[in-house]
N, C-alpha and C positions, 0 to 999 in steps of 0.2 A: 413489607418483605425487610430484612436488616439489609442494605446495600452498600460495598464497601469501596470508596477509590484508592487504590493506594499510588505511593508519587512512579513513576517511571525509572527506572534504573540503568535501562539501556542504554549504552553510550551516546552522549549527547542530544537524547532523548529529551524533550522540552515543554512535550505536552501533555494535556491532562485530558484523563476520557472523560469529566463532564464539569462545564460554566457554570458557575454560582445559579444562573437562572435555570440550567437543567437540575439542580440540586434543590430550587426550590420546588418545581414543578413536581418533584418525586414526594417532595417531604408535604406538598400540596393533595398528592393522592392518598398521604395517610402513610408512605413509609418510613423507613429512619434511614438518614446517610449518614455516612460515616468517613470523612476525606484525610487522609493522611498530612500531618502540619507540614507546609511547605511544598506540598504536592503543585501547587497550581503557581507557585512564585515563577516560575520556567515561561509561563504563557501569558502573564502580567494581572495574575489573579493574586490577593490577599485573603489572608484566612479569614481575616475578618469577613470578607464580600462571602464566604461560604458560610459562617458562622450567622451574618445577617440573613442570610437565603434559609436558615433553619437547620444547617446540616451541624452537626459535630465534630470536632475535629481528634484525631487520636495522633499520640507521639511517632509511633514505629512502623514499618510496614508488617512486621509480627502481628501488633495491632488490629489493624484493617481487617486483615486474612484471617486472624481468631475469631472475630466477632460478627463478619457478614455468612451471608444467605447466599446473596449473588457479589462477585469481582466485578466490576466494569472499571476495564481498562483501554488502551492504546494500541500496544505492542504485546506481542507475544509473550508470556513469561518465559524469563532467563532461568539457566539452572540452580541460583541462587533460590529462586522462588519456590521450585518443586516441589520444595519439602512444607511450605506451608499450607498448601492446597488441603483441601480434607475431601472425603469421598462427599461423592453428592453435591458440594459445593459447583454453584453456577459463576461458569468464566462468559464475558461477552466483551469478547475484545476481537483484534484482528490475530490469526494463528498461524495462517500459511502453512500450514502440515506438510505438505508435497515438498517443499524445500528442506525440513528439517527433519530428520529420521530420530533423533535424540528425543526430540520436543513430543511427538507423538505417541512416544513407547514411554515415557513419562506419563503423559495425561490419560494412559490407558491404565498404567498401573495405579495411578491413584485416584479412578473411578470419578471422574468429576465429570459434569453436565458444560460443553465446551460448545457453546454456540459463536461460530464463525464469524467477523462481519462480511469477509470478502465473499461467500457462498450466500449468503442470504438473495434471493432471485424473484423478480416479478416476472407475471405470464410471461410479458416481451422480450424475458431473458436479461432487463438491463439488471444490473446489482447497487440497490440503491445505497448500500451502506460502502461500498468500495470508490462511489463517484466521488463524492468530495474530495477524499484523499487523490485519487488521479487525476482531477483536476488540477489542483497544487505541484502535485509531480511533473507535470507533462507541460506546464505553464515555466517550473523552478528547472525542467530538463534544458531548456534554450538558456535560461540564465549562467548556468553551471557550462552549459557547451560553450559557451559566447565568451565565458570568463575564461575556459581551461586552453581556449584556442589561444591567447594573448602567448607571446614566446617566451613570458620570465616563468610560466607555469610548466612547459614544456610542450606548447602548442605550435601548431605550422606558422603562430604570426598574424593572421588573417582579422579583420573587422568583420565581426558578423555584417552590416550591412552596406560593406564599401562605400566610399565617396566616390564624387562628382569625378567622371574619368577612367574609376577605379571598379571591376566587377568583385560585387557581396561574395559572402560566402558560401558554398553550396550544402544543404543540409536534406538530409535523407530521412527520413523516417521513418520505419517500419512496424505498421500497424495502425491503421486507421481508429479506433475505438476511442475512449474520451480521451485517453492521455494522449496518442498521436494527434486527435483534432485539436485540441489544447496548444500541443507545440507547434503544431502548422499555424496556428492562429496566431503565438508569440512570435515564432521567427519572422512571420511575414510581415509584420509590424514593425520590426525590426529591420525590414529590406532584405533579408536573406532571399537566394532562391531555392526556393523549396520543393523538396518530390517525398510526397507520402505514397506509400506501397499500402496495399491490402488482399484479401485474398477473395472477397466480397465483391462484384462486380456493381452490386446493386449499393454497396458503402459509397464504392468510387465515384458512383455518378451522383449521390448527393454530396458527398465532399468536392467535385467538380462544382455543382452547383453551389454553394455555399462560399466556397472561398476565393480569395483574390490571384487578381492574374497574377503575381508572382507563386503560385502554388499549383504544382501539375499532380496529376494523379497516376500509378503507374501498378499494374496487377504483381503480385508478390508473388515469386518463385525462384528457387534455386538460380538458374541463368542470370538472371534481371539481378537479381542482389548481388550476384557476383562481378557483373558488368560495373552498377551503380556505385560499389563502394571503392572503385577503384580514385574515382574523384572528386567524391565528396569531400568536404572538411570536417562537418559534425555528424555522426550518425547517433540517431534515438533509437533504442530497442523499445517497442511499445507493443508488444504483444502478449496477451493475455490468453490462458484458455481456464476457466472457473474452478477453483478446486485443486487441478491439476500443475504437474511441472511444466514449466514453460520450455518450449520446443529451441534446440538449436537454431538460429535461420543464417547468424555469421559464424563462419568457422574459421578452426586455428589459421589454416592453410592461405584463408582468405586477407590475413593480416598482413602479409608480404606484397600484397598485388596496392595497397594505402599506399597515401603518401606518408611521408614521416612528420609527425606533428597532429595527425588524424584525431581526433575525440570520440570516443565512443561513450554514450550516457546508458546504461540499460536502467529503464525503469523498472523493467522486471526482475529485479536480483529478488526482489522477494519471494517471487517461484521458483526459483533456479538461475535464471534469465535467458533472456535469448541471445545472448555471445557464448559461445564455447570458452572463451577466454574468462568468463565472468566469473568472481569470486566478490563474496561480501563484503564491502568498507563502512568505515566508520567516518560520519563528519570530523572528527579528530585527523584523520589521515585518510584522504577519500579517493585517492588516484594510485594507481601504480602503471607500468611501462613495459606493454611486451612487446616487441618484433616493432620500436619507437612509434608504437600507436598509444597514446594515453588512453587510459579505462578509470573511468569515473562510475562508482556502482555501488552508492550508500543507500544501504538497507532501509533508511527510514527517512530519505529527502525530506519531507513536509515535518518532520522535526526542524529542521532550520526557521522556519516560521509559525513558529507554536500560536503565535497569537491567531492568528487569521486558521490555522486547523485546526485547532480546539474548538471553536465557535463554529466551523464550519462542520466537523465530524458530531458536533454535539448536534447540531442541527436536523443531522440524519438518523443519528442510532436514538434520541430520546422516545419518538413517538412508541418504539417497541422495546426499550426497557420500562417503560411502565406499563407496556401490557404484558412484559412475563412476570415485572414485579407484582403487579394484580390477580394474574389470573397463577400463577406459578408458572415454570417454563414448561410444562407438560401442556395443559390444557392450552396455552399460547400457542402452541405450536401443533396443536391439535385442529386449531381456530383459524391459525393464519397460515395458507402453504409457503408464501416466500419466506419468513420467519423458520419455519420447519426444515426448508433446505440448508439451514445456516447450523442446524445440529452436524456436529464432526465426529465428533468423539464422546458417547453416553456411556455410564456406568462400565467402562474397561471395554465397550465396543466401537468399532471404525464403522459407522453410518450412512458415510460418502464416500462415494465407490470413489473417486478419484487419490483421496489419500491410500486408500486401499491398496491401490492399483502400485500407487509410487515405490511403495515398500513391500510389495507383494505380502498383505497382508489381509485376515479372515475380512469379509464385508456381511456386512448383514443389513439386510432392508431399516429404513428410521421405523418404518411401521411397528417392527416388532419392540420397539422400546415405548412406543406409546400406548 
């Protein structure tokens, strides 16, 4: 199969979808790999490394889309890329369709094959292609929260871990999945007073077992959230419903009960955000203030640490890419049930229920396209 890896053009997105090592594996399996020149520079991978791995370099994004049967990306195509996508072309990337209606309609119109990393799901309901970036984003959320607590950035002026004789900052994490767990580890390690909330008592018992003494667990419900946001300095939104829009768990009216300079970090922004006041921001302009509460809602947080993120992502996505390239998307999805769940839009049809429900679109079972 002919595989294309374009340079990411979303604002401050420095990741690339494939490392030179990943390219070498695909070439070893008999596939042709074309990488856009300079595409790996943001992650510290020179063009020469890809050439040494057996890939070929192309000068423009148009060339990459034009030649490839399968495009491997990091982030969803943005508007400038819509016209480059061909009917029947496989797009293997993060899409987060439920948070972007124009993207959904564009992919329906071009009749491409959209395999979304974030909805590939194992029998235990884990999301193997979302996990590596969730780990990065969860850890980063605390770095960013600690930074924006500083008075110079508009925060409350509190050191996350405190010092002798001074209480540490209080961190509230809503959601006890991968993002929430990694955020709690980081916040606890820095000495913060951490509370993690989840709707699953089983998950809370697990977290209570593995977390250090400065991490407490609490059942997530509206009453508890309303009470907790009043006293916490950093609030992390870490809620995910696979393939669907995130619920608004922190509402606009709750902001007025928070301390001025409280920092909200919404890691769920890719899926629409779990704060009612969330709007997607960029690394170039990451924050905004509503009711004296600072919001950090960058939609591609791991793009700020591209070297780590690119390697972690390729580690997870490459085995599926090899299977798709070797068998073709249809046979690969017939043989591999977790991969089949990654199909979101196929040949103009929405085949993932969460996406159809988000925009009231016709839904067809994935079996109808296989």
